[in-house]
N, CA and C atoms as an extended XYZ file, in Angstrom:
516
Properties=species:S:1:pos:R:3:atomname:S:1:resname:S:1:resid:I:1 pbc="F F F"
N        13.819       32.625       -9.228 N   MET     1
C        12.422       32.043       -8.959 CA  MET     1
C        12.626       30.538       -8.528 C   MET     1
N        13.558       29.676       -9.047 N   PHE     2
C        13.678       28.599       -8.889 CA  PHE     2
C        14.571       27.938       -7.447 C   PHE     2
N        15.448       29.363       -7.035 N   LEU     3
C        15.863       29.503       -5.729 CA  LEU     3
C        15.107       29.518       -4.376 C   LEU     3
N        13.953       30.368       -4.292 N   SER     4
C        13.439       30.866       -3.441 CA  SER     4
C        12.179       29.655       -3.594 C   SER     4
N        11.840       28.961       -4.927 N   LEU     5
C        10.766       27.750       -4.536 CA  LEU     5
C        11.657       26.617       -3.806 C   LEU     5
N        13.047       26.720       -4.479 N   SER     6
C        13.789       25.557       -3.565 CA  SER     6
C        13.854       25.509       -2.028 C   SER     6
N        14.084       26.904       -1.727 N   ALA     7
C        14.296       27.042       -0.151 CA  ALA     7
C        12.763       26.782        0.507 C   ALA     7
N        11.427       27.176       -0.050 N   TRP     8
C        10.304       26.980        0.510 CA  TRP     8
C        10.176       25.556        0.959 C   TRP     8
N        10.220       24.559       -0.146 N   LEU     9
C        10.131       23.369       -0.398 CA  LEU     9
C        10.888       22.614        0.328 C   LEU     9
N        12.124       23.039        0.737 N   GLN    10
C        12.731       21.920        1.368 CA  GLN    10
C        12.781       22.180        2.769 C   GLN    10
N        11.601       22.937        3.025 N   GLY    11
C        11.340       22.931        4.907 CA  GLY    11
C        10.061       21.742        4.549 C   GLY    11
N         9.745       21.609        3.206 N   ALA    12
C         8.355       21.057        3.303 CA  ALA    12
C         8.602       19.891        3.289 C   ALA    12
N         9.763       19.189        2.972 N   SER    13
C        10.229       17.909        2.228 CA  SER    13
C         9.459       17.593        0.801 C   SER    13
N         9.095       18.390        0.128 N   TYR    14
C         8.678       17.763       -1.172 CA  TYR    14
C        10.375       18.659       -2.314 C   TYR    14
N        10.423       17.611       -2.933 N   ASP    15
C        11.481       17.721       -4.533 CA  ASP    15
C        11.346       18.756       -5.553 C   ASP    15
N        11.612       20.153       -5.362 N   PRO    16
C        10.644       21.061       -6.331 CA  PRO    16
C        11.097       20.813       -7.177 C   PRO    16
N        12.319       20.265       -8.104 N   PHE    17
C        12.187       19.974       -9.516 CA  PHE    17
C        11.062       18.848       -9.550 C   PHE    17
N        10.578       17.798       -8.836 N   LEU    18
C         9.500       17.121       -9.209 CA  LEU    18
C         8.624       17.169       -9.158 C   LEU    18
N         8.035       18.389       -8.145 N   LEU    19
C         6.785       18.827       -7.992 CA  LEU    19
C         6.453       19.649       -9.371 C   LEU    19
N         7.317       20.850       -9.626 N   GLU    20
C         6.728       21.400      -10.787 CA  GLU    20
C         6.820       20.477      -12.119 C   GLU    20
N         7.858       19.505      -11.928 N   THR    21
C         7.932       18.526      -13.210 CA  THR    21
C         6.387       18.011      -13.259 C   THR    21
N         5.899       17.551      -11.942 N   GLN    22
C         4.355       16.942      -12.138 CA  GLN    22
C         3.739       17.841      -12.936 C   GLN    22
N         3.538       18.805      -11.712 N   LEU    23
C         2.743       20.284      -12.303 CA  LEU    23
C         2.845       20.361      -13.911 C   LEU    23
N         3.663       20.367      -14.505 N   SER    24
C         3.430       20.565      -15.784 CA  SER    24
C         3.052       19.427      -16.851 C   SER    24
N         3.547       18.291      -16.547 N   LEU    25
C         2.699       17.103      -17.233 CA  LEU    25
C         1.858       16.514      -17.036 C   LEU    25
N         1.472       16.367      -15.646 N   LEU    26
C        -0.214       15.709      -15.242 CA  LEU    26
C        -1.145       16.485      -15.892 C   LEU    26
N        -1.662       17.782      -15.435 N   PRO    27
C        -2.548       18.010      -16.258 CA  PRO    27
C        -2.925       18.023      -18.107 C   PRO    27
N        -1.305       17.656      -18.825 N   LYS    28
C        -1.404       17.603      -20.061 CA  LYS    28
C        -2.060       16.108      -20.373 C   LYS    28
N        -1.104       15.097      -19.484 N   VAL    29
C        -1.723       13.462      -19.419 CA  VAL    29
C        -2.757       13.740      -19.548 C   VAL    29
N        -3.653       14.546      -18.124 N   ALA    30
C        -4.874       14.204      -17.497 CA  ALA    30
C        -6.074       14.320      -19.109 C   ALA    30
N        -5.966       15.546      -20.094 N   MET    31
C        -6.282       16.094      -21.185 CA  MET    31
C        -6.385       15.125      -21.642 C   MET    31
N        -5.639       13.984      -22.079 N   LEU    32
C        -5.576       13.359      -23.198 CA  LEU    32
C        -6.814       11.940      -23.005 C   LEU    32
N        -7.069       12.156      -22.272 N   GLU    33
C        -8.218       11.063      -21.671 CA  GLU    33
C        -9.439       11.193      -23.133 C   GLU    33
N       -10.123       10.947      -23.457 N   LYS    34
C       -10.610       11.080      -24.136 CA  LYS    34
C       -12.505       11.772      -23.740 C   LYS    34
N       -12.607       11.128      -22.538 N   ASN    35
C       -14.037       11.522      -22.321 CA  ASN    35
C       -13.726       12.944      -21.563 C   ASN    35
N       -12.353       12.995      -21.012 N   LEU    36
C       -12.413       14.535      -20.821 CA  LEU    36
C       -11.819       15.504      -21.730 C   LEU    36
N       -11.637       15.065      -22.492 N   GLY    37
C       -11.557       16.296      -24.075 CA  GLY    37
C       -12.381       15.984      -24.711 C   GLY    37
N       -13.687       15.333      -24.491 N   GLN    38
C       -14.889       15.823      -25.413 CA  GLN    38
C       -15.678       16.181      -24.418 C   GLN    38
N       -15.791       17.001      -23.645 N   ILE    39
C       -16.125       17.306      -22.628 CA  ILE    39
C       -16.575       18.761      -23.328 C   ILE    39
N       -17.712       19.567      -23.672 N   GLN    40
C       -17.879       20.761      -24.299 CA  GLN    40
C       -16.390       22.029      -24.046 C   GLN    40
N       -15.971       22.640      -25.198 N   ASN    41
C       -14.948       23.445      -25.180 CA  ASN    41
C       -15.614       24.414      -24.352 C   ASN    41
N       -16.296       25.039      -24.392 N   LYS    42
C       -16.757       25.836      -23.532 CA  LYS    42
C       -16.472       25.944      -21.407 C   LYS    42
N       -16.655       24.811      -21.269 N   LEU    43
C       -16.425       24.518      -20.037 CA  LEU    43
C       -14.991       24.607      -19.104 C   LEU    43
N       -14.858       25.731      -18.018 N   PRO    44
C       -13.406       25.075      -17.700 CA  PRO    44
C       -13.058       23.883      -17.209 C   PRO    44
N       -11.965       23.846      -17.229 N   ILE    45
C       -11.143       22.333      -16.812 CA  ILE    45
C       -10.537       22.876      -15.254 C   ILE    45
N       -11.361       22.214      -14.120 N   LYS    46
C       -11.035       22.301      -13.107 CA  LYS    46
C        -9.641       21.280      -12.233 C   LYS    46
N        -8.964       21.604      -12.060 N   ILE    47
C        -8.342       21.079      -10.968 CA  ILE    47
C        -8.057       20.894       -9.801 C   ILE    47
N        -8.044       20.548       -8.808 N   LEU    48
C        -8.056       20.611       -7.392 CA  LEU    48
C        -6.689       19.946       -6.770 C   LEU    48
N        -6.326       20.873       -6.094 N   ILE    49
C        -5.002       20.369       -5.449 CA  ILE    49
C        -5.608       19.982       -3.570 C   ILE    49
N        -5.150       18.659       -3.262 N   ALA    50
C        -5.749       18.266       -2.419 CA  ALA    50
C        -4.684       18.498       -1.410 C   ALA    50
N        -4.622       18.497        0.103 N   TYR    51
C        -3.218       18.689        0.670 CA  TYR    51
C        -3.851       18.347        1.794 C   TYR    51
N        -2.616       17.858        3.313 N   ASP    52
C        -2.591       18.040        4.476 CA  ASP    52
C        -2.872       19.555        4.697 C   ASP    52
N        -3.622       19.225        6.153 N   ILE    53
C        -3.768       20.919        7.091 CA  ILE    53
C        -2.503       21.646        7.301 C   ILE    53
N        -1.248       21.028        6.730 N   ASN    54
C        -0.075       21.239        7.629 CA  ASN    54
C         0.986       21.559        5.549 C   ASN    54
N         0.071       21.532        4.790 N   ASP    55
C         0.747       21.775        3.698 CA  ASP    55
C         0.481       23.082        2.816 C   ASP    55
N        -0.350       23.470        3.541 N   GLU    56
C        -1.136       24.573        3.044 CA  GLU    56
C        -0.674       25.328        1.996 C   GLU    56
N         0.731       25.682        2.423 N   THR    57
C         1.925       26.488        1.891 CA  THR    57
C         2.594       25.794        0.669 C   THR    57
N         2.289       24.520        0.435 N   THR    58
C         2.995       23.883       -1.075 CA  THR    58
C         1.693       24.079       -1.158 C   THR    58
N         0.333       24.123       -1.382 N   ALA    59
C        -0.849       23.765       -1.861 CA  ALA    59
C        -0.957       25.518       -2.954 C   ALA    59
N        -0.527       25.982       -1.893 N   GLU    60
C        -0.675       27.516       -2.723 CA  GLU    60
C         0.190       27.965       -3.580 C   GLU    60
N         1.260       27.051       -3.571 N   ASN    61
C         2.228       27.533       -4.200 CA  ASN    61
C         2.228       26.217       -5.700 C   ASN    61
N         1.573       25.557       -5.494 N   CYS    62
C         1.446       24.436       -6.439 CA  CYS    62
C         0.163       25.469       -7.267 C   CYS    62
N        -0.629       25.625       -6.912 N   MET    63
C        -1.336       26.638       -7.574 CA  MET    63
C        -1.008       27.535       -8.224 C   MET    63
N        -0.056       28.646       -7.865 N   ARG    64
C         0.936       29.443       -8.458 CA  ARG    64
C         1.962       28.689       -9.460 C   ARG    64
N         2.249       27.452       -9.280 N   ILE    65
C         2.989       27.102      -10.601 CA  ILE    65
C         2.136       26.529      -11.847 C   ILE    65
N         0.763       26.108      -11.263 N   LEU    66
C         0.088       25.383      -12.644 CA  LEU    66
C        -0.549       27.078      -13.038 C   LEU    66
N        -0.913       28.117      -12.195 N   ALA    67
C        -1.165       29.346      -13.053 CA  ALA    67
C         0.048       29.897      -13.860 C   ALA    67
N         1.060       29.794      -13.649 N   SER    68
C         2.379       30.469      -14.276 CA  SER    68
C         2.697       29.427      -15.422 C   SER    68
N         2.698       28.104      -15.114 N   LYS    69
C         2.853       27.060      -16.134 CA  LYS    69
C         1.941       27.153      -17.283 C   LYS    69
N         0.543       27.312      -16.990 N   PHE    70
C        -0.918       27.144      -18.330 CA  PHE    70
C        -1.663       28.616      -18.414 C   PHE    70
N        -0.957       29.565      -17.980 N   ASN    71
C        -1.134       31.133      -18.122 CA  ASN    71
C        -2.891       30.726      -17.913 C   ASN    71
N        -3.706       30.488      -17.419 N   GLY    72
C        -5.043       30.303      -16.676 CA  GLY    72
C        -5.926       29.470      -17.927 C   GLY    72
N        -4.701       29.109      -18.981 N   ARG    73
C        -5.914       27.765      -19.883 CA  ARG    73
C        -4.964       26.571      -20.235 C   ARG    73
N        -5.392       25.842      -20.890 N   ILE    74
C        -4.857       24.298      -21.006 CA  ILE    74
C        -5.739       24.050      -22.124 C   ILE    74
N        -5.111       23.404      -23.516 N   ASN    75
C        -5.757       23.198      -24.587 CA  ASN    75
C        -6.766       24.218      -25.120 C   ASN    75
N        -6.517       25.508      -25.022 N   GLY    76
C        -7.264       26.736      -25.340 CA  GLY    76
C        -8.917       26.496      -24.184 C   GLY    76
N        -8.903       26.090      -23.607 N   ARG    77
C        -9.781       25.582      -22.305 CA  ARG    77
C        -9.598       26.918      -21.054 C   ARG    77
N       -10.348       27.420      -19.790 N   LEU    78
C       -10.265       28.274      -19.034 CA  LEU    78
C        -9.603       27.109      -18.031 C   LEU    78
N        -8.811       27.335      -17.246 N   LEU    79
C        -8.358       26.513      -16.185 CA  LEU    79
C        -8.786       26.813      -14.840 C   LEU    79
N        -9.121       26.157      -14.089 N   VAL    80
C        -9.828       27.064      -13.132 CA  VAL    80
C        -8.977       25.827      -11.686 C   VAL    80
N        -8.290       26.114      -10.918 N   VAL    81
C        -6.971       25.433       -9.880 CA  VAL    81
C        -7.862       25.627       -8.587 C   VAL    81
N        -8.064       25.199       -7.486 N   SER    82
C        -8.474       25.356       -6.396 CA  SER    82
C        -7.516       24.392       -5.662 C   SER    82
N        -7.724       24.729       -3.932 N   ALA    83
C        -6.951       23.673       -3.484 CA  ALA    83
C        -8.087       23.466       -2.041 C   ALA    83
N        -8.010       22.381       -1.690 N   LEU    84
C        -8.491       21.960       -0.425 CA  LEU    84
C        -8.014       20.723        0.305 C   LEU    84
N        -8.081       21.101        1.621 N   PRO    85
C        -7.514       20.000        2.332 CA  PRO    85
C        -8.657       18.637        2.256 C   PRO    85
N        -7.567       17.452        2.570 N   PHE    86
C        -8.353       16.231        2.692 CA  PHE    86
C        -9.473       16.146        3.145 C   PHE    86
N        -9.794       16.638        4.324 N   GLU    87
C       -10.658       16.647        5.123 CA  GLU    87
C       -12.383       17.129        4.451 C   GLU    87
N       -11.918       18.138        3.541 N   LYS    88
C       -13.319       19.124        2.975 CA  LYS    88
C       -13.621       18.314        1.610 C   LYS    88
N       -12.647       17.154        0.962 N   ILE    89
C       -12.808       16.525       -0.303 CA  ILE    89
C       -14.340       16.075       -0.113 C   ILE    89
N       -15.095       16.128       -1.199 N   ASP    90
C       -16.571       15.439       -1.154 CA  ASP    90
C       -16.530       15.131       -2.344 C   ASP    90
N       -17.129       13.614       -2.795 N   SER    91
C       -17.237       12.989       -3.856 CA  SER    91
C       -18.485       13.549       -4.979 C   SER    91
N       -19.152       15.300       -4.392 N   SER    92
C       -19.845       15.395       -4.805 CA  SER    92
C       -19.586       16.421       -5.667 C   SER    92
N       -18.072       16.985       -5.700 N   PHE    93
C       -17.137       18.351       -6.440 CA  PHE    93
C       -17.349       17.444       -7.356 C   PHE    93
N       -17.183       18.343       -9.222 N   ALA    94
C       -16.705       18.164       -9.991 CA  ALA    94
C       -15.751       18.769      -10.464 C   ALA    94
N       -14.704       17.741      -10.775 N   TYR    95
C       -13.339       18.144      -10.763 CA  TYR    95
C       -12.760       17.062      -11.908 C   TYR    95
N       -12.111       17.668      -12.510 N   GLN    96
C       -12.034       17.038      -14.052 CA  GLN    96
C       -10.172       16.076      -13.542 C   GLN    96
N        -9.494       16.825      -12.538 N   MET    97
C        -8.183       16.092      -11.971 CA  MET    97
C        -8.223       16.356      -10.413 C   MET    97
N        -8.205       15.726       -9.241 N   ILE    98
C        -8.041       16.003       -8.311 CA  ILE    98
C        -5.999       15.581       -8.273 C   ILE    98
N        -5.025       16.204       -7.667 N   TYR    99
C        -3.659       16.094       -8.030 CA  TYR    99
C        -3.500       16.186       -5.845 C   TYR    99
N        -2.486       14.736       -5.706 N   ALA   100
C        -2.876       14.734       -3.675 CA  ALA   100
C        -1.116       15.320       -3.666 C   ALA   100
N        -1.069       16.023       -2.582 N   LEU   101
C         0.183       15.922       -2.241 CA  LEU   101
C         0.701       15.032       -1.429 C   LEU   101
N         1.595       14.728       -0.226 N   LYS   102
C         1.751       13.461        0.672 CA  LYS   102
C         0.414       13.797        1.444 C   LYS   102
N         0.064       11.874        1.586 N   ALA   103
C        -0.815       12.292        2.464 CA  ALA   103
C        -0.660       10.929        3.168 C   ALA   103
N        -1.416       10.224        3.990 N   ASN   104
C        -1.846        8.848        4.677 CA  ASN   104
C        -2.818        8.270        3.539 C   ASN   104
N        -3.045        7.120        4.207 N   THR   105
C        -3.871        6.214        3.875 CA  THR   105
C        -5.091        6.538        3.770 C   THR   105
N        -5.873        7.004        4.445 N   GLN   106
C        -7.187        7.215        4.906 CA  GLN   106
C        -7.437        8.547        3.951 C   GLN   106
N        -6.537        9.506        4.147 N   GLN   107
C        -6.835       11.069        2.766 CA  GLN   107
C        -6.754       10.425        1.700 C   GLN   107
N        -6.063        9.062        1.328 N   LEU   108
C        -5.824        9.032       -0.589 CA  LEU   108
C        -6.651        8.202       -0.404 C   LEU   108
N        -7.880        7.966        0.256 N   LYS   109
C        -9.162        7.218        0.043 CA  LYS   109
C       -10.247        7.616       -0.075 C   LYS   109
N        -9.810        9.123        0.554 N   LYS   110
C       -11.087       10.557       -0.195 CA  LYS   110
C       -10.674       10.771       -1.454 C   LYS   110
N        -9.208       10.645       -1.713 N   VAL   111
C        -9.114       11.074       -3.060 CA  VAL   111
C        -9.777       10.115       -3.993 C   VAL   111
N        -9.140        8.943       -3.720 N   HIS   112
C        -9.705        7.544       -4.472 CA  HIS   112
C       -11.180        7.772       -5.020 C   HIS   112
N       -12.089        7.793       -3.696 N   ASN   113
C       -13.763        7.126       -3.941 CA  ASN   113
C       -13.839        9.579       -4.834 C   ASN   113
N       -13.152       10.162       -4.794 N   ALA   114
C       -13.932       11.304       -5.582 CA  ALA   114
C       -13.449       10.867       -6.716 C   ALA   114
N       -12.110       10.213       -7.055 N   GLY   115
C       -12.508        9.688       -8.442 CA  GLY   115
C       -13.110        8.882       -9.083 C   GLY   115
N       -13.895        8.075       -8.336 N   LEU   116
C       -14.866        6.789       -8.870 CA  LEU   116
C       -15.587        7.457      -10.114 C   LEU   116
N       -16.048        8.822       -9.871 N   SER   117
C       -16.837        9.317      -10.935 CA  SER   117
C       -16.300        9.612      -12.282 C   SER   117
N       -15.406        8.809      -11.875 N   GLY   118
C       -14.342        9.673      -14.052 CA  GLY   118
C       -13.398       10.733      -13.526 C   GLY   118
N       -13.256       11.205      -12.375 N   THR   119
C       -12.234       11.814      -12.181 CA  THR   119
C       -10.650       11.681      -12.167 C   THR   119
N       -10.122       12.510      -13.215 N   VAL   120
C        -8.332       11.859      -13.512 CA  VAL   120
C        -7.982       11.959      -11.524 C   VAL   120
N        -7.078       11.197      -11.116 N   THR   121
C        -6.518       11.501       -9.936 CA  THR   121
C        -5.233       11.298      -10.322 C   THR   121
N        -3.751       12.116       -9.266 N   ALA   122
C        -2.922       12.153       -9.819 CA  ALA   122
C        -2.075       12.233       -8.111 C   ALA   122
N        -1.421       11.807       -8.247 N   LEU   123
C        -0.278       11.582       -6.808 CA  LEU   123
C         1.245       12.034       -6.730 C   LEU   123
N         1.894       12.640       -5.664 N   TYR   124
C         2.899       13.076       -5.837 CA  TYR   124
C         3.662       11.760       -5.354 C   TYR   124
N         3.736       11.134       -4.520 N   ASP   125
C         4.175        9.988       -4.170 CA  ASP   125
C         4.370        8.659       -4.980 C   ASP   125
N         4.802        8.919       -6.089 N   ALA   126
C         4.446        7.451       -7.365 CA  ALA   126
C         4.490        6.604       -6.635 C   ALA   126
N         5.299        6.127       -5.232 N   ASP   127
C         5.348        4.636       -5.172 CA  ASP   127
C         4.034        4.368       -4.075 C   ASP   127
N         3.161        4.968       -3.904 N   ARG   128
C         1.772        5.158       -3.515 CA  ARG   128
C         0.770        5.001       -3.946 C   ARG   128
N         1.022        5.200       -5.346 N   MET   129
C        -0.172        5.477       -5.845 CA  MET   129
C        -1.171        3.997       -6.274 C   MET   129
N        -0.095        2.625       -6.415 N   GLU   130
C        -0.872        1.587       -6.491 CA  GLU   130
C        -1.581        0.772       -5.354 C   GLU   130
N        -1.555        1.330       -4.645 N   GLU   131
C        -1.993        0.878       -2.916 CA  GLU   131
C        -3.111        1.406       -2.528 C   GLU   131
N        -2.731        2.362       -3.306 N   ASN   132
C        -4.622        3.555       -2.351 CA  ASN   132
C        -4.993        3.913       -3.862 C   ASN   132
N        -4.759        3.144       -5.021 N   GLY   133
C        -6.010        3.552       -5.894 CA  GLY   133
C        -6.261        5.009       -6.521 C   GLY   133
N        -4.673        5.174       -6.515 N   ILE   134
C        -4.528        6.634       -7.504 CA  ILE   134
C        -4.154        6.104       -9.154 C   ILE   134
N        -4.537        7.079      -10.573 N   LEU   135
C        -4.516        6.518      -11.629 CA  LEU   135
C        -2.786        7.496      -11.695 C   LEU   135
N        -2.449        8.246      -11.759 N   LEU   136
C        -1.743        8.899      -12.325 CA  LEU   136
C        -0.373        9.563      -11.094 C   LEU   136
N         0.765        9.279      -12.059 N   SER   137
C         2.233        9.874      -10.949 CA  SER   137
C         3.338        9.780      -12.082 C   SER   137
N         3.895       11.127      -11.492 N   VAL   138
C         5.004       11.233      -12.424 CA  VAL   138
C         6.305       10.606      -11.325 C   VAL   138
N         7.330       10.179      -12.000 N   GLN   139
C         8.271        9.388      -11.390 CA  GLN   139
C         9.995       10.017      -12.255 C   GLN   139
N        10.792       10.655      -11.186 N   MET   140
C        11.979       10.702      -11.854 CA  MET   140
C        12.858        9.850      -12.039 C   MET   140
N        13.540        9.872      -12.880 N   GLU   141
C        14.895        8.668      -13.005 CA  GLU   141
C        15.615        9.231      -14.142 C   GLU   141
N        15.938        9.052      -15.236 N   ARG   142
C        17.309        9.747      -16.452 CA  ARG   142
C        16.312       10.699      -16.866 C   ARG   142
N        14.455       10.809      -16.744 N   THR   143
C        13.879       11.677      -17.299 CA  THR   143
C        12.851       11.123      -16.571 C   THR   143
N        11.409       11.900      -16.820 N   PRO   144
C        10.282       12.006      -16.235 CA  PRO   144
C         9.589       10.531      -17.040 C   PRO   144
N         9.006       10.201      -16.203 N   ILE   145
C         8.538        8.479      -16.431 CA  ILE   145
C         7.003        8.590      -15.697 C   ILE   145
N         6.167        8.290      -16.620 N   ILE   146
C         4.524        9.002      -16.220 CA  ILE   146
C         3.690        7.248      -16.224 C   ILE   146
N         3.718        7.336      -14.974 N   MET   147
C         2.927        6.473      -13.778 CA  MET   147
C         1.591        6.103      -14.408 C   MET   147
N         1.053        4.853      -14.733 N   ILE   148
C        -0.173        4.661      -14.806 CA  ILE   148
C        -0.931        3.424      -13.908 C   ILE   148
N        -1.952        3.527      -13.316 N   ASN   149
C        -2.302        2.238      -12.626 CA  ASN   149
C        -3.706        1.807      -13.372 C   ASN   149
N        -3.035        0.139      -13.975 N   ALA   150
C        -3.661       -0.152      -15.051 CA  ALA   150
C        -4.899       -0.902      -14.222 C   ALA   150
N        -5.402       -1.266      -12.868 N   LYS   151
C        -6.417       -1.590      -12.206 CA  LYS   151
C        -7.410       -0.128      -12.122 C   LYS   151
N        -6.811        0.779      -11.980 N   ILE   152
C        -7.559        1.969      -12.041 CA  ILE   152
C        -8.420        2.463      -13.355 C   ILE   152
N        -7.261        2.382      -14.491 N   LEU   153
C        -7.542        2.572      -15.587 CA  LEU   153
C        -8.692        1.762      -16.331 C   LEU   153
N        -8.601        0.966      -15.989 N   ARG   154
C        -9.881       -0.328      -16.262 CA  ARG   154
C       -11.207       -0.166      -15.478 C   ARG   154
N       -10.960        0.162      -13.936 N   GLU   155
C       -12.170        0.168      -13.220 CA  GLU   155
C       -12.946        1.232      -14.023 C   GLU   155
N       -12.221        2.431      -14.153 N   ASN   156
C       -12.719        3.632      -14.736 CA  ASN   156
C       -13.247        3.772      -15.787 C   ASN   156
N       -12.495        2.719      -16.391 N   ARG   157
C       -12.908        2.802      -17.814 CA  ARG   157
C       -12.859        4.289      -18.555 C   ARG   157
N       -10.948        4.919      -18.552 N   PHE   158
C       -10.345        5.650      -18.924 CA  PHE   158
C        -9.957        5.397      -20.007 C   PHE   158
N        -9.874        6.427      -20.712 N   SER   159
C        -9.516        5.623      -22.488 CA  SER   159
C        -8.371        7.004      -22.908 C   SER   159
N        -6.647        6.347      -23.001 N   PHE   160
C        -5.757        7.354      -22.919 CA  PHE   160
C        -5.601        6.540      -24.477 C   PHE   160
N        -4.745        7.505      -25.206 N   PRO   161
C        -4.080        7.170      -26.492 CA  PRO   161
C        -3.172        5.642      -26.489 C   PRO   161
N        -2.938        5.370      -27.673 N   ASP   162
C        -2.231        3.902      -27.620 CA  ASP   162
C        -0.576        5.059      -27.442 C   ASP   162
N        -0.464        5.562      -27.765 N   SER   163
C         0.827        6.570      -27.761 CA  SER   163
C         1.546        6.386      -26.540 C   SER   163
N         0.585        7.071      -25.497 N   LEU   164
C         0.472        7.407      -24.416 CA  LEU   164
C         0.728        6.211      -23.674 C   LEU   164
N         0.021        5.472      -23.678 N   LEU   165
C         0.194        3.825      -23.010 CA  LEU   165
C         1.899        3.209      -23.375 C   LEU   165
N         1.628        3.593      -24.625 N   GLU   166
C         3.616        2.868      -24.890 CA  GLU   166
C         4.879        3.371      -24.258 C   GLU   166
N         4.389        4.913      -23.810 N   ILE   167
C         5.464        5.304      -23.415 CA  ILE   167
C         5.614        5.415      -21.912 C   ILE   167
N         4.313        5.006      -21.306 N   ALA   168
C         3.886        5.065      -19.929 CA  ALA   168
C         4.610        3.751      -19.235 C   ALA   168
N         5.040        3.755      -17.901 N   ARG   169
C         5.325        2.335      -17.146 CA  ARG   169
C         3.736        2.391      -16.818 C   ARG   169
N         3.201        1.040      -17.002 N   ILE   170
C         2.111        0.334      -16.446 CA  ILE   170
C         2.342       -0.338      -15.488 C   ILE   170
N         1.693        0.534      -14.279 N   ILE   171
C         1.547       -0.753      -12.517 CA  ILE   171
C         0.420       -1.586      -12.977 C   ILE   171
N         0.614       -2.521      -12.413 N   GLN   172
C        -0.323       -3.917      -12.904 CA  GLN   172
C        -0.969       -4.229      -11.503 C   GLN   172
């Protein structure tokens, strides 16, 4: 499976290991946010994969990765994953997390604006999260490094456990 994933992702210029690592870690990190964790246990956790129209295949594969990693549930709650092109993102949609694939500044602005209502936002390109107002990403060094945007953390009043903040790299 990893070889077929690698072959598919090479054409799209995504690192398959990084993508799989992010999709394994970021939903779990998002669930650590205090307000998200306090939502009634009966309500599903909704994750949106936001993509450029040329990355539709990548978005579909992200949905498959999430389905296989979490088997339809995260922390015992139903997990609902969908995908939309950046152009169709509307801030009235209710998602607990938006994961953005590679995007230009205008597209990331739509993700940022959708996140202003308390949605946890995450981005494939960790080096672009600060300039575009995205909360989370994961960068690969010797081990995966969770990146958190301090400005967005404060602006949206997100509340994560101190233990996460101690191991994460906080971007000022």
